[in-house]
DRENPA-223735 format. One record per residue (C-alpha): residue in three letters; x, y, z. Coordinates in steps of 0.05 Angstrom, whole numbers, padded with zeros to 5 digits. Example, Ala and Ser with C-alpha at 12.3 -4.5 7.8 and 13.67 -1.06 7.14 Angstrom:
% residues 2
{rest = ALA, c1 = 00246, c2 = -00090, c3 = 00156};
{rest = SER, c1 = 00273, c2 = -00021, c3 = 00143};
This chain:
% residues 383
{rest = MET, c1 = 00000, c2 = 00000, c3 = 00000};
{rest = PHE, c1 = 00056, c2 = 00049, c3 = 00018};
{rest = ILE, c1 = 00093, c2 = 00038, c3 = -00048};
{rest = HIS, c1 = 00027, c2 = 00047, c3 = -00085};
{rest = LEU, c1 = 00014, c2 = 00114, c3 = -00049};
{rest = LEU, c1 = 00085, c2 = 00137, c3 = -00062};
{rest = ARG, c1 = 00083, c2 = 00120, c3 = -00135};
{rest = TYR, c1 = 00019, c2 = 00158, c3 = -00147};
{rest = LYS, c1 = 00044, c2 = 00217, c3 = -00107};
{rest = LEU, c1 = 00106, c2 = 00222, c3 = -00151};
{rest = LYS, c1 = 00062, c2 = 00219, c3 = -00213};
{rest = SER, c1 = 00018, c2 = 00274, c3 = -00185};
{rest = LEU, c1 = 00077, c2 = 00320, c3 = -00168};
{rest = PHE, c1 = 00109, c2 = 00312, c3 = -00236};
{rest = ARG, c1 = 00044, c2 = 00335, c3 = -00268};
{rest = GLU, c1 = 00046, c2 = 00400, c3 = -00230};
{rest = LYS, c1 = 00077, c2 = 00445, c3 = -00283};
{rest = ASP, c1 = 00078, c2 = 00508, c3 = -00240};
{rest = LEU, c1 = 00116, c2 = 00471, c3 = -00185};
{rest = LEU, c1 = 00165, c2 = 00440, c3 = -00234};
{rest = GLY, c1 = 00178, c2 = 00509, c3 = -00263};
{rest = TRP, c1 = 00199, c2 = 00539, c3 = -00197};
{rest = VAL, c1 = 00236, c2 = 00478, c3 = -00170};
{rest = PHE, c1 = 00270, c2 = 00452, c3 = -00233};
{rest = ALA, c1 = 00272, c2 = 00507, c3 = -00286};
{rest = PHE, c1 = 00282, c2 = 00571, c3 = -00246};
{rest = PRO, c1 = 00347, c2 = 00550, c3 = -00211};
{rest = LEU, c1 = 00376, c2 = 00528, c3 = -00278};
{rest = VAL, c1 = 00359, c2 = 00596, c3 = -00309};
{rest = LEU, c1 = 00388, c2 = 00634, c3 = -00249};
{rest = GLY, c1 = 00451, c2 = 00591, c3 = -00250};
{rest = THR, c1 = 00459, c2 = 00607, c3 = -00324};
{rest = PHE, c1 = 00454, c2 = 00681, c3 = -00311};
{rest = PHE, c1 = 00506, c2 = 00675, c3 = -00256};
{rest = TYR, c1 = 00553, c2 = 00639, c3 = -00303};
{rest = LEU, c1 = 00543, c2 = 00689, c3 = -00360};
{rest = SER, c1 = 00558, c2 = 00745, c3 = -00311};
{rest = PHE, c1 = 00622, c2 = 00718, c3 = -00280};
{rest = GLY, c1 = 00630, c2 = 00644, c3 = -00295};
{rest = ASN, c1 = 00696, c2 = 00654, c3 = -00331};
{rest = MET, c1 = 00725, c2 = 00689, c3 = -00270};
{rest = ILE, c1 = 00705, c2 = 00629, c3 = -00227};
{rest = ASN, c1 = 00737, c2 = 00578, c3 = -00273};
{rest = ASN, c1 = 00800, c2 = 00619, c3 = -00284};
{rest = GLU, c1 = 00857, c2 = 00577, c3 = -00256};
{rest = GLU, c1 = 00901, c2 = 00637, c3 = -00242};
{rest = TYR, c1 = 00880, c2 = 00666, c3 = -00175};
{rest = ASP, c1 = 00906, c2 = 00736, c3 = -00163};
{rest = PHE, c1 = 00923, c2 = 00733, c3 = -00090};
{rest = LYS, c1 = 00929, c2 = 00799, c3 = -00054};
{rest = PRO, c1 = 00961, c2 = 00807, c3 = 00015};
{rest = VAL, c1 = 00911, c2 = 00802, c3 = 00072};
{rest = PRO, c1 = 00900, c2 = 00870, c3 = 00105};
{rest = VAL, c1 = 00905, c2 = 00862, c3 = 00181};
{rest = ALA, c1 = 00911, c2 = 00910, c3 = 00239};
{rest = LEU, c1 = 00963, c2 = 00897, c3 = 00294};
{rest = VAL, c1 = 00948, c2 = 00923, c3 = 00363};
{rest = SER, c1 = 01014, c2 = 00919, c3 = 00402};
{rest = GLU, c1 = 01005, c2 = 00951, c3 = 00470};
{rest = GLY, c1 = 01035, c2 = 00931, c3 = 00537};
{rest = ASN, c1 = 01073, c2 = 00865, c3 = 00539};
{rest = THR, c1 = 01085, c2 = 00842, c3 = 00468};
{rest = ASP, c1 = 01109, c2 = 00778, c3 = 00435};
{rest = ALA, c1 = 01173, c2 = 00798, c3 = 00399};
{rest = ALA, c1 = 01178, c2 = 00732, c3 = 00361};
{rest = PHE, c1 = 01107, c2 = 00737, c3 = 00336};
{rest = GLU, c1 = 01117, c2 = 00809, c3 = 00312};
{rest = SER, c1 = 01182, c2 = 00789, c3 = 00278};
{rest = ILE, c1 = 01148, c2 = 00732, c3 = 00239};
{rest = LEU, c1 = 01090, c2 = 00778, c3 = 00221};
{rest = GLU, c1 = 01139, c2 = 00831, c3 = 00197};
{rest = ASN, c1 = 01174, c2 = 00779, c3 = 00152};
{rest = LEU, c1 = 01108, c2 = 00757, c3 = 00123};
{rest = SER, c1 = 01090, c2 = 00829, c3 = 00109};
{rest = LYS, c1 = 01152, c2 = 00847, c3 = 00068};
{rest = ASP, c1 = 01138, c2 = 00872, c3 = -00002};
{rest = THR, c1 = 01158, c2 = 00809, c3 = -00040};
{rest = GLU, c1 = 01122, c2 = 00759, c3 = -00085};
{rest = ASP, c1 = 01110, c2 = 00716, c3 = -00024};
{rest = GLN, c1 = 01078, c2 = 00772, c3 = 00017};
{rest = LEU, c1 = 01020, c2 = 00744, c3 = 00059};
{rest = PHE, c1 = 00998, c2 = 00802, c3 = 00102};
{rest = LYS, c1 = 00992, c2 = 00877, c3 = 00096};
{rest = VAL, c1 = 00999, c2 = 00900, c3 = 00169};
{rest = THR, c1 = 00975, c2 = 00966, c3 = 00198};
{rest = LYS, c1 = 01001, c2 = 00979, c3 = 00269};
{rest = THR, c1 = 00952, c2 = 01021, c3 = 00308};
{rest = GLY, c1 = 00913, c2 = 01028, c3 = 00373};
{rest = GLU, c1 = 00854, c2 = 00986, c3 = 00393};
{rest = GLU, c1 = 00799, c2 = 01037, c3 = 00378};
{rest = ALA, c1 = 00830, c2 = 01055, c3 = 00310};
{rest = ALA, c1 = 00836, c2 = 00981, c3 = 00293};
{rest = LYS, c1 = 00762, c2 = 00970, c3 = 00308};
{rest = GLU, c1 = 00744, c2 = 01028, c3 = 00262};
{rest = LEU, c1 = 00786, c2 = 00998, c3 = 00207};
{rest = LEU, c1 = 00752, c2 = 00931, c3 = 00216};
{rest = LYS, c1 = 00683, c2 = 00963, c3 = 00217};
{rest = ASP, c1 = 00698, c2 = 01002, c3 = 00153};
{rest = GLY, c1 = 00723, c2 = 00940, c3 = 00118};
{rest = LYS, c1 = 00794, c2 = 00967, c3 = 00110};
{rest = VAL, c1 = 00823, c2 = 00906, c3 = 00146};
{rest = ASP, c1 = 00798, c2 = 00835, c3 = 00150};
{rest = GLY, c1 = 00821, c2 = 00823, c3 = 00221};
{rest = ILE, c1 = 00855, c2 = 00850, c3 = 00284};
{rest = LEU, c1 = 00914, c2 = 00815, c3 = 00317};
{rest = TYR, c1 = 00925, c2 = 00831, c3 = 00391};
{rest = THR, c1 = 00991, c2 = 00817, c3 = 00425};
{rest = SER, c1 = 00969, c2 = 00836, c3 = 00496};
{rest = PRO, c1 = 00949, c2 = 00811, c3 = 00546};
{rest = GLU, c1 = 00954, c2 = 00749, c3 = 00503};
{rest = LEU, c1 = 00955, c2 = 00734, c3 = 00429};
{rest = SER, c1 = 00884, c2 = 00736, c3 = 00401};
{rest = VAL, c1 = 00847, c2 = 00754, c3 = 00338};
{rest = THR, c1 = 00782, c2 = 00787, c3 = 00318};
{rest = VAL, c1 = 00756, c2 = 00778, c3 = 00247};
{rest = ALA, c1 = 00698, c2 = 00805, c3 = 00207};
{rest = GLY, c1 = 00662, c2 = 00745, c3 = 00178};
{rest = GLU, c1 = 00683, c2 = 00677, c3 = 00153};
{rest = GLY, c1 = 00715, c2 = 00690, c3 = 00085};
{rest = LEU, c1 = 00781, c2 = 00666, c3 = 00057};
{rest = ASN, c1 = 00822, c2 = 00723, c3 = 00085};
{rest = GLN, c1 = 00792, c2 = 00715, c3 = 00154};
{rest = THR, c1 = 00807, c2 = 00641, c3 = 00152};
{rest = ILE, c1 = 00880, c2 = 00656, c3 = 00134};
{rest = ILE, c1 = 00887, c2 = 00703, c3 = 00193};
{rest = LYS, c1 = 00857, c2 = 00655, c3 = 00243};
{rest = SER, c1 = 00896, c2 = 00595, c3 = 00217};
{rest = PHE, c1 = 00961, c2 = 00634, c3 = 00219};
{rest = LEU, c1 = 00951, c2 = 00652, c3 = 00292};
{rest = GLU, c1 = 00929, c2 = 00582, c3 = 00310};
{rest = ARG, c1 = 00990, c2 = 00553, c3 = 00276};
{rest = TYR, c1 = 01037, c2 = 00602, c3 = 00310};
{rest = LEU, c1 = 01008, c2 = 00587, c3 = 00379};
{rest = LYS, c1 = 01014, c2 = 00512, c3 = 00366};
{rest = ASP, c1 = 01086, c2 = 00517, c3 = 00343};
{rest = LYS, c1 = 01103, c2 = 00563, c3 = 00401};
{rest = ALA, c1 = 01076, c2 = 00512, c3 = 00451};
{rest = ILE, c1 = 01118, c2 = 00457, c3 = 00418};
{rest = TYR, c1 = 01179, c2 = 00502, c3 = 00419};
{rest = GLU, c1 = 01171, c2 = 00518, c3 = 00493};
{rest = GLN, c1 = 01160, c2 = 00445, c3 = 00510};
{rest = ILE, c1 = 01224, c2 = 00426, c3 = 00473};
{rest = GLY, c1 = 01261, c2 = 00482, c3 = 00509};
{rest = SER, c1 = 01237, c2 = 00456, c3 = 00576};
{rest = ASN, c1 = 01250, c2 = 00382, c3 = 00564};
{rest = HIS, c1 = 01308, c2 = 00383, c3 = 00515};
{rest = PRO, c1 = 01346, c2 = 00450, c3 = 00516};
{rest = GLU, c1 = 01401, c2 = 00421, c3 = 00472};
{rest = LYS, c1 = 01352, c2 = 00414, c3 = 00414};
{rest = MET, c1 = 01326, c2 = 00485, c3 = 00416};
{rest = GLU, c1 = 01368, c2 = 00508, c3 = 00356};
{rest = ALA, c1 = 01344, c2 = 00450, c3 = 00312};
{rest = ALA, c1 = 01272, c2 = 00462, c3 = 00332};
{rest = ALA, c1 = 01277, c2 = 00536, c3 = 00316};
{rest = GLY, c1 = 01304, c2 = 00519, c3 = 00247};
{rest = LEU, c1 = 01246, c2 = 00471, c3 = 00233};
{rest = LEU, c1 = 01194, c2 = 00522, c3 = 00255};
{rest = THR, c1 = 01226, c2 = 00577, c3 = 00212};
{rest = LYS, c1 = 01229, c2 = 00530, c3 = 00153};
{rest = ASP, c1 = 01155, c2 = 00514, c3 = 00162};
{rest = ILE, c1 = 01137, c2 = 00588, c3 = 00163};
{rest = ALA, c1 = 01178, c2 = 00600, c3 = 00100};
{rest = PHE, c1 = 01134, c2 = 00555, c3 = 00059};
{rest = ASN, c1 = 01069, c2 = 00590, c3 = 00077};
{rest = LYS, c1 = 01053, c2 = 00604, c3 = 00004};
{rest = GLU, c1 = 01050, c2 = 00530, c3 = -00012};
{rest = THR, c1 = 01003, c2 = 00513, c3 = 00045};
{rest = SER, c1 = 00931, c2 = 00500, c3 = 00027};
{rest = PHE, c1 = 00870, c2 = 00483, c3 = 00068};
{rest = SER, c1 = 00846, c2 = 00435, c3 = 00015};
{rest = ASN, c1 = 00860, c2 = 00414, c3 = -00057};
{rest = THR, c1 = 00807, c2 = 00460, c3 = -00085};
{rest = LYS, c1 = 00819, c2 = 00531, c3 = -00109};
{rest = MET, c1 = 00764, c2 = 00575, c3 = -00081};
{rest = ASN, c1 = 00738, c2 = 00639, c3 = -00110};
{rest = ASN, c1 = 00694, c2 = 00687, c3 = -00072};
{rest = LEU, c1 = 00644, c2 = 00685, c3 = -00129};
{rest = SER, c1 = 00631, c2 = 00612, c3 = -00115};
{rest = GLN, c1 = 00587, c2 = 00637, c3 = -00057};
{rest = TYR, c1 = 00533, c2 = 00655, c3 = -00108};
{rest = PHE, c1 = 00529, c2 = 00583, c3 = -00132};
{rest = PHE, c1 = 00530, c2 = 00556, c3 = -00061};
{rest = ALA, c1 = 00472, c2 = 00603, c3 = -00045};
{rest = LEU, c1 = 00436, c2 = 00580, c3 = -00108};
{rest = ILE, c1 = 00439, c2 = 00508, c3 = -00083};
{rest = ALA, c1 = 00411, c2 = 00531, c3 = -00016};
{rest = MET, c1 = 00355, c2 = 00569, c3 = -00050};
{rest = THR, c1 = 00335, c2 = 00508, c3 = -00091};
{rest = CYS, c1 = 00333, c2 = 00466, c3 = -00027};
{rest = LEU, c1 = 00287, c2 = 00517, c3 = 00005};
{rest = TYR, c1 = 00242, c2 = 00518, c3 = -00056};
{rest = GLY, c1 = 00222, c2 = 00448, c3 = -00035};
{rest = SER, c1 = 00175, c2 = 00484, c3 = 00013};
{rest = PHE, c1 = 00127, c2 = 00495, c3 = -00046};
{rest = ILE, c1 = 00125, c2 = 00420, c3 = -00058};
{rest = GLY, c1 = 00116, c2 = 00406, c3 = 00016};
{rest = ALA, c1 = 00059, c2 = 00456, c3 = 00022};
{rest = ARG, c1 = 00024, c2 = 00428, c3 = -00040};
{rest = SER, c1 = 00029, c2 = 00358, c3 = -00013};
{rest = VAL, c1 = -00003, c2 = 00379, c3 = 00053};
{rest = GLU, c1 = -00057, c2 = 00416, c3 = 00016};
{rest = ASP, c1 = -00076, c2 = 00351, c3 = -00018};
{rest = LEU, c1 = -00086, c2 = 00322, c3 = 00051};
{rest = GLN, c1 = -00132, c2 = 00376, c3 = 00079};
{rest = ALA, c1 = -00206, c2 = 00367, c3 = 00065};
{rest = ASN, c1 = -00222, c2 = 00440, c3 = 00073};
{rest = LEU, c1 = -00171, c2 = 00463, c3 = 00021};
{rest = SER, c1 = -00179, c2 = 00417, c3 = -00038};
{rest = ALA, c1 = -00226, c2 = 00367, c3 = -00070};
{rest = ILE, c1 = -00169, c2 = 00317, c3 = -00070};
{rest = GLY, c1 = -00161, c2 = 00327, c3 = 00005};
{rest = ALA, c1 = -00235, c2 = 00315, c3 = 00016};
{rest = ARG, c1 = -00234, c2 = 00251, c3 = -00023};
{rest = ARG, c1 = -00171, c2 = 00226, c3 = 00010};
{rest = GLY, c1 = -00200, c2 = 00244, c3 = 00078};
{rest = ILE, c1 = -00253, c2 = 00190, c3 = 00071};
{rest = ALA, c1 = -00208, c2 = 00139, c3 = 00037};
{rest = PRO, c1 = -00195, c2 = 00074, c3 = 00075};
{rest = ALA, c1 = -00119, c2 = 00084, c3 = 00073};
{rest = HIS, c1 = -00084, c2 = 00095, c3 = 00139};
{rest = LYS, c1 = -00072, c2 = 00170, c3 = 00148};
{rest = LEU, c1 = 00000, c2 = 00162, c3 = 00174};
{rest = LYS, c1 = 00018, c2 = 00121, c3 = 00113};
{rest = VAL, c1 = -00012, c2 = 00174, c3 = 00067};
{rest = ILE, c1 = 00026, c2 = 00230, c3 = 00103};
{rest = CYS, c1 = 00092, c2 = 00192, c3 = 00100};
{rest = ALA, c1 = 00084, c2 = 00174, c3 = 00027};
{rest = ASP, c1 = 00067, c2 = 00245, c3 = 00008};
{rest = TYR, c1 = 00126, c2 = 00272, c3 = 00048};
{rest = LEU, c1 = 00176, c2 = 00222, c3 = 00019};
{rest = GLY, c1 = 00150, c2 = 00237, c3 = -00051};
{rest = ALA, c1 = 00160, c2 = 00311, c3 = -00040};
{rest = VAL, c1 = 00232, c2 = 00300, c3 = -00016};
{rest = ILE, c1 = 00248, c2 = 00255, c3 = -00075};
{rest = VAL, c1 = 00223, c2 = 00306, c3 = -00125};
{rest = ASN, c1 = 00260, c2 = 00364, c3 = -00092};
{rest = PHE, c1 = 00324, c2 = 00324, c3 = -00086};
{rest = ALA, c1 = 00317, c2 = 00306, c3 = -00160};
{rest = SER, c1 = 00318, c2 = 00380, c3 = -00175};
{rest = ILE, c1 = 00381, c2 = 00387, c3 = -00133};
{rest = LEU, c1 = 00415, c2 = 00330, c3 = -00171};
{rest = LEU, c1 = 00395, c2 = 00363, c3 = -00237};
{rest = LEU, c1 = 00423, c2 = 00429, c3 = -00215};
{rest = PHE, c1 = 00489, c2 = 00398, c3 = -00191};
{rest = PHE, c1 = 00495, c2 = 00361, c3 = -00258};
{rest = TYR, c1 = 00483, c2 = 00425, c3 = -00296};
{rest = LEU, c1 = 00532, c2 = 00467, c3 = -00255};
{rest = ILE, c1 = 00587, c2 = 00415, c3 = -00251};
{rest = ILE, c1 = 00583, c2 = 00378, c3 = -00317};
{rest = ILE, c1 = 00555, c2 = 00431, c3 = -00365};
{rest = LEU, c1 = 00580, c2 = 00497, c3 = -00336};
{rest = LYS, c1 = 00643, c2 = 00466, c3 = -00306};
{rest = ILE, c1 = 00635, c2 = 00500, c3 = -00238};
{rest = ASP, c1 = 00685, c2 = 00470, c3 = -00188};
{rest = PHE, c1 = 00650, c2 = 00444, c3 = -00125};
{rest = GLY, c1 = 00711, c2 = 00404, c3 = -00103};
{rest = THR, c1 = 00722, c2 = 00329, c3 = -00099};
{rest = ARG, c1 = 00679, c2 = 00312, c3 = -00038};
{rest = ILE, c1 = 00618, c2 = 00296, c3 = -00080};
{rest = PRO, c1 = 00584, c2 = 00247, c3 = -00031};
{rest = TYR, c1 = 00586, c2 = 00299, c3 = 00024};
{rest = ILE, c1 = 00560, c2 = 00353, c3 = -00024};
{rest = LEU, c1 = 00502, c2 = 00308, c3 = -00044};
{rest = ALA, c1 = 00488, c2 = 00292, c3 = 00029};
{rest = THR, c1 = 00484, c2 = 00367, c3 = 00042};
{rest = GLY, c1 = 00436, c2 = 00375, c3 = -00016};
{rest = PHE, c1 = 00392, c2 = 00318, c3 = 00009};
{rest = LEU, c1 = 00388, c2 = 00345, c3 = 00080};
{rest = GLY, c1 = 00374, c2 = 00413, c3 = 00051};
{rest = SER, c1 = 00317, c2 = 00383, c3 = 00011};
{rest = VAL, c1 = 00289, c2 = 00352, c3 = 00075};
{rest = ILE, c1 = 00291, c2 = 00420, c3 = 00109};
{rest = GLY, c1 = 00258, c2 = 00455, c3 = 00050};
{rest = VAL, c1 = 00201, c2 = 00404, c3 = 00044};
{rest = SER, c1 = 00192, c2 = 00402, c3 = 00120};
{rest = LYS, c1 = 00187, c2 = 00478, c3 = 00123};
{rest = GLY, c1 = 00133, c2 = 00477, c3 = 00070};
{rest = THR, c1 = 00097, c2 = 00420, c3 = 00104};
{rest = PHE, c1 = 00097, c2 = 00459, c3 = 00169};
{rest = ILE, c1 = 00070, c2 = 00522, c3 = 00138};
{rest = GLY, c1 = 00020, c2 = 00483, c3 = 00097};
{rest = SER, c1 = -00005, c2 = 00447, c3 = 00159};
{rest = ILE, c1 = -00032, c2 = 00512, c3 = 00188};
{rest = SER, c1 = -00104, c2 = 00502, c3 = 00165};
{rest = GLN, c1 = -00128, c2 = 00571, c3 = 00186};
{rest = ILE, c1 = -00086, c2 = 00605, c3 = 00130};
{rest = SER, c1 = -00108, c2 = 00606, c3 = 00058};
{rest = SER, c1 = -00065, c2 = 00574, c3 = 00004};
{rest = GLN, c1 = -00050, c2 = 00641, c3 = -00028};
{rest = LEU, c1 = -00024, c2 = 00670, c3 = 00038};
{rest = LYS, c1 = 00018, c2 = 00608, c3 = 00051};
{rest = GLY, c1 = 00050, c2 = 00616, c3 = -00017};
{rest = ALA, c1 = 00065, c2 = 00689, c3 = -00003};
{rest = ILE, c1 = 00095, c2 = 00672, c3 = 00065};
{rest = MET, c1 = 00140, c2 = 00617, c3 = 00036};
{rest = SER, c1 = 00163, c2 = 00662, c3 = -00021};
{rest = ALA, c1 = 00181, c2 = 00718, c3 = 00027};
{rest = VAL, c1 = 00216, c2 = 00672, c3 = 00076};
{rest = ASN, c1 = 00255, c2 = 00637, c3 = 00021};
{rest = LEU, c1 = 00276, c2 = 00704, c3 = -00009};
{rest = ILE, c1 = 00299, c2 = 00733, c3 = 00057};
{rest = LEU, c1 = 00337, c2 = 00670, c3 = 00078};
{rest = SER, c1 = 00371, c2 = 00665, c3 = 00010};
{rest = PHE, c1 = 00390, c2 = 00739, c3 = 00012};
{rest = LEU, c1 = 00422, c2 = 00730, c3 = 00080};
{rest = SER, c1 = 00461, c2 = 00670, c3 = 00055};
{rest = GLY, c1 = 00493, c2 = 00711, c3 = -00002};
{rest = LEU, c1 = 00449, c2 = 00698, c3 = -00063};
{rest = MET, c1 = 00445, c2 = 00772, c3 = -00082};
{rest = PHE, c1 = 00508, c2 = 00797, c3 = -00048};
{rest = ASN, c1 = 00564, c2 = 00747, c3 = -00037};
{rest = ASN, c1 = 00591, c2 = 00780, c3 = 00026};
{rest = MET, c1 = 00523, c2 = 00784, c3 = 00060};
{rest = LYS, c1 = 00534, c2 = 00721, c3 = 00101};
{rest = ASP, c1 = 00599, c2 = 00750, c3 = 00128};
{rest = ILE, c1 = 00564, c2 = 00815, c3 = 00146};
{rest = VAL, c1 = 00511, c2 = 00776, c3 = 00184};
{rest = GLU, c1 = 00565, c2 = 00736, c3 = 00219};
{rest = HIS, c1 = 00597, c2 = 00800, c3 = 00243};
{rest = LYS, c1 = 00532, c2 = 00836, c3 = 00263};
{rest = ALA, c1 = 00485, c2 = 00780, c3 = 00285};
{rest = PRO, c1 = 00520, c2 = 00712, c3 = 00282};
{rest = ILE, c1 = 00460, c2 = 00676, c3 = 00313};
{rest = LEU, c1 = 00423, c2 = 00686, c3 = 00247};
{rest = ASN, c1 = 00475, c2 = 00645, c3 = 00210};
{rest = ARG, c1 = 00464, c2 = 00588, c3 = 00260};
{rest = ILE, c1 = 00389, c2 = 00584, c3 = 00249};
{rest = ASN, c1 = 00384, c2 = 00603, c3 = 00176};
{rest = PRO, c1 = 00380, c2 = 00538, c3 = 00135};
{rest = ALA, c1 = 00405, c2 = 00573, c3 = 00072};
{rest = ALA, c1 = 00466, c2 = 00600, c3 = 00109};
{rest = LEU, c1 = 00480, c2 = 00531, c3 = 00138};
{rest = ILE, c1 = 00476, c2 = 00498, c3 = 00070};
{rest = THR, c1 = 00524, c2 = 00548, c3 = 00039};
{rest = ASP, c1 = 00571, c2 = 00541, c3 = 00098};
{rest = CYS, c1 = 00572, c2 = 00466, c3 = 00089};
{rest = LEU, c1 = 00592, c2 = 00473, c3 = 00017};
{rest = TYR, c1 = 00643, c2 = 00526, c3 = 00035};
{rest = SER, c1 = 00675, c2 = 00484, c3 = 00090};
{rest = LEU, c1 = 00679, c2 = 00423, c3 = 00044};
{rest = ASN, c1 = 00720, c2 = 00465, c3 = -00004};
{rest = MET, c1 = 00763, c2 = 00502, c3 = 00046};
{rest = TYR, c1 = 00780, c2 = 00454, c3 = 00103};
{rest = GLU, c1 = 00813, c2 = 00386, c3 = 00104};
{rest = ASN, c1 = 00777, c2 = 00366, c3 = 00169};
{rest = PHE, c1 = 00702, c2 = 00360, c3 = 00175};
{rest = ASP, c1 = 00691, c2 = 00393, c3 = 00243};
{rest = ARG, c1 = 00655, c2 = 00454, c3 = 00215};
{rest = PHE, c1 = 00616, c2 = 00412, c3 = 00165};
{rest = TYR, c1 = 00591, c2 = 00364, c3 = 00218};
{rest = SER, c1 = 00571, c2 = 00422, c3 = 00263};
{rest = ASP, c1 = 00529, c2 = 00452, c3 = 00207};
{rest = ILE, c1 = 00498, c2 = 00385, c3 = 00190};
{rest = ALA, c1 = 00479, c2 = 00373, c3 = 00262};
{rest = ILE, c1 = 00443, c2 = 00440, c3 = 00266};
{rest = MET, c1 = 00408, c2 = 00427, c3 = 00200};
{rest = GLY, c1 = 00385, c2 = 00360, c3 = 00227};
{rest = VAL, c1 = 00355, c2 = 00393, c3 = 00289};
{rest = ILE, c1 = 00319, c2 = 00444, c3 = 00245};
{rest = ALA, c1 = 00291, c2 = 00388, c3 = 00202};
{rest = VAL, c1 = 00267, c2 = 00349, c3 = 00263};
{rest = LEU, c1 = 00233, c2 = 00411, c3 = 00291};
{rest = PHE, c1 = 00196, c2 = 00425, c3 = 00226};
{rest = ILE, c1 = 00175, c2 = 00352, c3 = 00218};
{rest = THR, c1 = 00151, c2 = 00348, c3 = 00291};
{rest = GLY, c1 = 00112, c2 = 00412, c3 = 00284};
{rest = SER, c1 = 00080, c2 = 00388, c3 = 00220};
{rest = TYR, c1 = 00059, c2 = 00322, c3 = 00250};
{rest = LEU, c1 = 00028, c2 = 00356, c3 = 00311};
{rest = LEU, c1 = -00011, c2 = 00405, c3 = 00268};
{rest = LEU, c1 = -00036, c2 = 00351, c3 = 00220};
{rest = ARG, c1 = -00053, c2 = 00304, c3 = 00277};
{rest = ARG, c1 = -00098, c2 = 00356, c3 = 00310};
{rest = THR, c1 = -00136, c2 = 00375, c3 = 00247};
{rest = ARG, c1 = -00210, c2 = 00364, c3 = 00253};
{rest = TYR, c1 = -00268, c2 = 00388, c3 = 00211};
{rest = ALA, c1 = -00336, c2 = 00408, c3 = 00238};
{rest = ASN, c1 = -00359, c2 = 00414, c3 = 00166};
{rest = ILE, c1 = -00328, c2 = 00418, c3 = 00098};
{rest = PRO, c1 = -00346, c2 = 00478, c3 = 00055};
{rest = SER, c1 = -00364, c2 = 00467, c3 = -00018};
{rest = ILE, c1 = -00300, c2 = 00462, c3 = -00058};
{rest = PHE, c1 = -00322, c2 = 00418, c3 = -00115};
């Protein structure tokens, strides 16, 4: 019975031309526009790296070794990594606020960093400081336990610093414009809300003739709900697969080599999108037109905050209101794709996936509770 319900739900959804237009066609068209606008810049193998602008606040007790290394990495050579501005704390904060530097390095009371957002330059600054602190701890431990090996250890650490240009977080060359395509994937996932809402509408007797007929059918209601939900997820995930195929195979957009993890992100994003639509669609007191308007507005706002219209938007939100990036499904999806391209380890990816899983569970639970409580005193004429 379940397979029968699922099969007919899939047939029903693939006959909804308006839904297929928004979920399948629109992302492809938007992706094409992105590519025509700056696709060649994304696929350009030569990346014009510019030194990372950073402010150095050196007040009170300072770390001479740290400042020496930072000075060497700031020399005007082809290997220059940083462009350092020495200033006071208040002036540094103004520079960061105005976007003139990507981070502030403090040497007192202890080495620390403040960055504006989560872009490539910010990652370089944080990783540099983390690496220095790690190497410093190793150096101090060697000095404490084996003083005779201090000179050799210092040589190794200096040699490691000298090869900073060859160090990479992953094997993928990232471009800031890739954020637009990451946000496009997130938007397509959220568009599954239209499918989820339509599926729920077909379950509600007061909203559609199909819902009225299915309401008196002998099929178990939970099986019907599960079949409709799974069908909606399958259709939305199919649109994600089509979009990935188009971007990677046809347009040659580089999403990296971790394809299984990328597809897993797309699948969980589809689950969230459909679940969000199911939740909104389960509110029986709202008309279908108003539900559609709410979903369109929510999808647009969430996509905007994730960087769909302005690629640095997510970084701005991270600096001004970071909590929004932790609860915005679109921002989490783009961050998953970003972390898969930028980091060798999966810590950040798994953190984002865990939050996405919680969001999906909340939407699913809310939808179930709303549908479970639906009762009809009478059914208005809808035939």
